[in-house]
C-alpha positions in Angstrom: 177.7 139.7 104.9 175.2 137.6 106.8 175.8 136.7 110.3 176.1 132.7 108.9 178.5 133.9 106.4 180.8 135.4 108.6 180.6 132.3 111.1 181.3 130.2 108.0 183.8 132.3 106.5 183.4 130.3 103.2 185.6 131.4 100.2 183.5 132.4 96.7 184.1 129.9 93.8 182.6 132.0 90.7 181.3 130.1 87.6 182.2 131.3 84.1 179.3 132.9 82.3 176.5 130.7 81.6 177.8 128.0 83.6 175.3 128.3 86.2 172.2 126.3 84.1 172.8 122.9 85.3 173.0 124.0 89.4 170.1 126.5 88.5 168.2 123.2 87.4 169.2 121.3 90.6 172.3 119.5 89.4 175.4 119.0 92.1 178.5 118.9 89.9 180.7 121.7 89.1 183.2 120.8 86.3 186.7 122.4 86.6 186.2 124.2 83.1 182.9 125.8 84.2 185.0 127.8 87.2 186.1 131.4 86.3 189.4 130.2 87.4 190.8 134.1 86.6 188.4 135.4 89.3 188.5 132.6 91.9 191.3 130.4 90.8 191.1 126.9 91.6 194.6 126.5 93.1 193.6 128.8 95.9 191.3 126.0 97.4 192.6 123.3 99.4 191.0 119.7 98.8 187.8 119.2 100.4 187.5 123.2 101.4 183.8 124.2 101.6 183.1 127.3 99.5 180.2 129.6 98.5 179.3 129.2 94.8 178.1 131.9 92.7 177.2 132.3 89.2 179.2 135.2 86.8 176.4 137.7 87.6 177.1 137.2 91.8 174.0 134.8 92.0 174.4 132.3 95.1 174.1 128.8 94.0 175.0 127.1 97.3 177.4 125.7 99.1 180.1 123.1 97.9 183.4 121.5 99.0 186.2 121.8 96.2 188.9 119.7 94.9 191.0 121.7 92.5 193.1 118.7 91.7 189.5 116.7 90.2 187.5 116.8 87.1 184.3 117.2 89.3 185.9 120.1 91.2 183.1 121.2 93.2 180.2 118.9 94.6 177.1 120.8 96.0 175.8 119.8 99.3 173.5 122.7 100.6 171.1 125.1 98.6 172.5 127.9 101.2 175.5 129.6 99.8 176.6 130.3 103.5 176.5 126.9 105.1 179.5 125.0 106.1 179.8 121.2 105.8 179.7 120.6 109.9 178.4 118.0 112.1 175.4 119.7 112.6 174.5 119.6 108.8 175.9 116.1 108.2 173.8 114.6 111.2 170.9 115.9 109.8 171.6 114.5 106.4 172.1 111.1 108.0 169.3 111.4 110.0 167.2 112.2 107.0 168.5 109.0 105.1 168.1 106.9 107.9 164.2 108.1 108.3 163.6 107.5 104.7 164.9 103.7 104.8 163.1 103.1 108.1 159.9 103.9 106.3 160.8 101.9 103.3 162.3 98.5 105.1 161.1 96.5 108.0 164.5 95.2 108.7 168.1 96.9 109.1 169.4 95.7 105.9 169.8 98.5 103.4 172.1 101.0 101.6 171.4 103.7 104.3 173.3 106.7 102.2 173.3 107.0 98.4 175.6 110.0 97.7 174.2 112.8 95.8 170.8 111.3 96.3 171.0 112.0 99.9 172.7 115.0 99.4 175.8 113.6 101.0 177.8 113.6 97.6 180.9 111.3 97.9 179.5 109.3 100.9 178.0 105.6 100.5 176.9 104.1 103.9 175.4 99.9 103.8 173.9 98.9 106.8 174.2 95.0 107.6 172.1 95.1 110.9 174.5 96.3 113.7 177.6 96.9 111.3 177.9 99.8 109.1 180.4 99.8 105.8 181.3 103.3 104.9 182.9 104.4 101.8 184.2 107.7 101.4 185.0 109.0 97.9 185.8 112.6 97.9 188.2 115.2 99.6 185.5 116.7 100.9 183.8 113.6 102.9 187.4 112.6 103.7 187.9 116.2 105.6 184.7 115.0 107.7 185.1 111.7 108.2 185.2 111.9 112.3 182.2 113.5 112.2 180.4 111.4 109.8 181.6 108.1 112.0 180.3 110.1 115.2 177.0 111.0 113.7 176.6 107.3 112.4 177.4 106.1 115.8 174.7 108.2 117.5 172.1 107.6 115.0 172.2 104.0 114.6 174.4 103.1 117.8 176.2 100.1 115.7 178.3 97.5 116.7 180.9 98.6 114.4 181.7 100.9 111.6 184.3 100.0 109.0 185.7 102.3 106.6 185.8 100.4 102.9 188.0 103.2 101.4 189.6 100.9 98.8 187.5 102.0 95.8 189.8 103.3 92.8 188.0 106.1 92.6 189.7 107.8 95.6 193.1 107.9 93.6 191.2 110.6 91.3 190.4 112.8 94.4 194.3 112.2 95.6 193.6 110.2 98.5 195.0 106.6 99.4 192.9 103.6 99.5 192.6 101.2 102.5 190.2 99.3 104.7 189.9 100.3 108.5 187.8 100.1 111.5 186.4 103.5 112.5 184.2 102.3 115.4 183.6 99.1 117.7 184.4 96.1 116.4 184.2 94.4 113.0 183.4 90.9 112.1 185.3 88.9 109.2 181.5 88.3 107.8 178.4 89.9 107.7 175.0 88.3 107.6 171.8 89.7 106.3 167.9 88.8 105.4 166.7 89.4 101.9 163.9 88.3 100.0 163.2 85.1 102.6 166.8 84.0 102.6 169.9 84.6 104.9 173.2 85.4 103.1 176.4 85.6 104.6 179.3 87.5 102.8 182.7 89.0 103.8 183.2 92.5 104.8 186.8 93.7 104.7 187.7 91.5 101.9 184.2 91.3 100.0 183.8 93.5 96.7 182.6 97.1 97.2 181.1 97.1 100.6 180.2 93.7 100.4 176.7 93.3 99.7 174.9 94.6 96.5 171.5 95.6 97.9 170.6 97.7 94.5 169.4 94.5 92.9 167.2 93.2 95.9 164.2 93.9 93.7 165.4 92.3 90.6 166.4 89.4 92.9 162.8 89.2 94.2 161.3 89.3 90.6 163.4 86.4 89.4 162.6 84.4 92.5 158.7 84.9 91.6 159.3 83.4 88.2 161.9 80.8 89.7 159.4 78.2 90.5 159.8 74.5 88.8 162.7 76.2 86.4 166.3 75.5 86.3 168.0 78.9 86.9 171.3 80.2 85.9 172.8 83.1 87.9 175.5 84.7 85.8 178.2 86.8 87.8 176.5 85.4 90.9 178.9 87.1 93.7 177.5 85.5 96.9 174.7 84.2 95.2 171.7 86.8 96.0 169.9 85.9 93.2 170.4 81.9 92.5 169.7 81.1 96.3 166.5 83.3 96.4 165.4 81.7 93.2 165.9 78.3 94.8 164.4 79.2 97.9 161.3 80.6 95.6 161.0 76.6 94.5 163.4 76.5 91.6 164.1 73.1 90.5 167.9 73.5 90.2 170.2 76.2 90.3 173.8 77.1 89.3 175.5 80.3 90.7 178.5 81.0 87.9 181.4 83.1 89.1 184.8 83.6 88.5 186.0 83.7 92.2 186.2 80.9 94.6 185.8 83.0 97.4 182.3 84.8 96.5 181.3 81.1 95.6 182.1 79.8 99.0 179.9 82.4 100.5 177.0 81.3 97.9 177.4 77.9 99.2 177.3 79.4 103.1 174.1 81.3 102.2 172.2 78.5 100.5 173.1 76.4 103.6 171.6 79.1 106.0 168.6 79.6 103.7 167.8 75.4 103.6 168.5 75.1 100.0 171.8 73.8 99.5 170.8 70.4 97.8 169.4 72.9 94.9 172.1 75.1 94.5 175.3 74.1 92.4 178.6 76.5 92.2 180.2 76.7 88.9 183.8 78.5 89.2 184.7 79.8 85.9 185.2 83.0 83.9 181.7 84.0 82.8 182.0 83.5 79.0 184.0 80.3 79.1 181.6 79.0 81.6 178.6 79.9 79.4 180.1 78.2 76.2 180.9 75.4 78.5 177.0 74.8 79.4 176.1 75.1 75.7 178.4 72.7 74.8 177.3 70.2 77.3 173.5 70.9 76.0 172.4 72.7 78.9 168.9 74.6 79.0 167.2 77.1 81.9 164.4 78.2 82.5 165.9 81.7 83.8 169.3 83.0 83.2 170.3 85.9 84.7 173.3 88.2 83.4 174.2 90.8 85.8 177.9 91.8 85.2 180.4 94.4 86.6 180.6 97.5 85.0 181.8 96.9 81.4 182.0 100.6 80.5 184.0 102.7 83.6 184.8 105.4 81.1 183.1 107.2 77.7 186.0 106.0 75.6 185.4 102.1 76.5 181.8 102.5 75.3 182.4 100.3 72.0 184.4 97.6 73.8 182.0 97.3 76.7 178.9 97.2 74.6 180.3 94.5 72.8 180.9 92.6 75.7 177.4 93.2 77.0 176.1 91.8 73.6 178.4 88.5 73.8 177.7 88.0 77.2 173.5 88.3 76.5 174.1 86.2 73.2 175.6 83.4 74.9 173.0 83.6 77.7 170.0 83.5 75.5 171.3 80.5 73.7 171.0 78.8 77.1 167.3 80.0 77.7 164.8 77.1 76.7 161.6 78.4 74.7 159.3 80.3 76.5 162.0 81.0 79.2 163.2 84.8 80.9 166.2 86.5 80.7 167.2 89.0 83.0 169.7 91.3 81.5 171.2 94.1 83.5 174.2 97.0 83.7 175.6 98.8 86.2 177.6 101.1 83.9 177.1 104.5 84.7 177.7 105.6 80.8 175.5 102.8 79.4 171.8 104.1 79.0 168.7 102.2 78.9 168.2 102.3 75.3 172.0 101.5 74.9 171.0 98.3 76.9 167.9 97.5 75.0 169.8 97.8 71.4 172.4 95.2 72.9 169.9 92.9 73.5 168.4 93.3 70.2 171.7 92.7 68.7 172.3 89.4 70.9 168.7 88.2 70.0 169.6 88.3 66.4 173.0 86.7 66.8 171.5 83.9 68.9 168.2 83.3 66.7 165.9 84.0 69.3 162.8 86.4 69.6 162.5 88.6 72.3 159.9 90.3 74.3 160.8 92.7 77.1 158.1 92.4 79.7 159.5 94.3 82.4 162.2 97.3 83.0 164.2 96.6 86.0 165.8 99.2 88.6 167.9 100.0 91.1 166.4 99.2 95.0 164.6 101.7 96.6 167.4 102.5 99.1 169.3 103.8 95.8 166.9 106.9 95.4 167.6 109.0 92.3 168.2 112.5 92.6 165.8 114.1 89.8 168.1 116.7 88.7 170.9 113.9 88.2 170.7 111.0 85.8 174.0 109.9 86.8 172.2 108.4 90.2 170.0 106.5 88.0 172.7 103.7 87.0 171.3 100.5 87.2 169.2 99.7 84.5 167.8 96.1 83.1 165.1 94.1 81.4 162.9 90.8 81.9 162.6 89.3 78.8 160.8 86.3 77.4 162.6 84.1 75.1 160.9 81.9 72.4 162.6 80.2 69.6 160.9 80.3 66.4 160.2 77.3 64.4 161.3 76.7 60.9 158.9 79.4 58.9 157.5 80.8 61.9 
């Protein structure tokens, strides 16, 4: 036994025969049915306990934290099979994540930690200038949350750190949901700069961490095409795309969302960005709002459809894909000849090819032709782990829309 193992005191989690292939390829998840429970019972581990992971032949595969009650029973955080998840390792991982974002961005507005892609499974951190919003989604990270907060306070020296732990996934890990201030002071609202605009949004009461940095580059793409066009931003939330398009020279913008609170922040952001006169707020269910706009004869040069995840579980796939098809069909009916549609999906279970087929069907339903001219991806502060396709969750297409005449 190595000195490091003696110091760590990690117990062993053994995999069943031939269940080590994904981990050997670099994947970080261990499913409960991959564990040799006869040799190393999962029930022998406390939720979040760190373990040495071995193959059936005794080959060390890395260190993981374990949750015996979860479908993903283990999450590898280090290739060294003797390494505890301690303050030293957390600080090193957080420091590396910060260094990457500092290289990528000139201003302190970005996703600072993106879970597995930063070798910090179960942890998400968004930076809004001098405020950090932290989401801890697993029992393993919950056990070291004090060390996480301490390391972030040291590395970033923020005004405040908010634990935004109200995500439903915590219940699958046996964790309570809640929102609390972990360090310093947390204002009611955060303000950021993005795509030449100023955006304001709620922190403790906002969706997810408060902002969706993953769409940053797609919003910039939309803005680059917005000049002189009427723009419709469907599922707009706080107006990230619509306000950016208005700032870039759109002749008019409608932000469509079912949340009055979200639209109130979109209006504040439009005012802070100097385009309040160009941005109209439409509070309605998205599908109902699209139908009403169609009934009124409206047409737009650019329509963006970025809904919440319609497919949260694999068993919802058929129903969710039908919802994506309906939303995009209604949107396509509003795009003028020669205009653009931006269609996105943040559903992890929906692949890029699934979305492409959805758009093909929606185009047939709407009687238009589509040309995909660019693929859209999550922004650079949401890096992709090369062995984990699950980390590439956001996909989208920029499409040219044409309305063929009779016989053409």
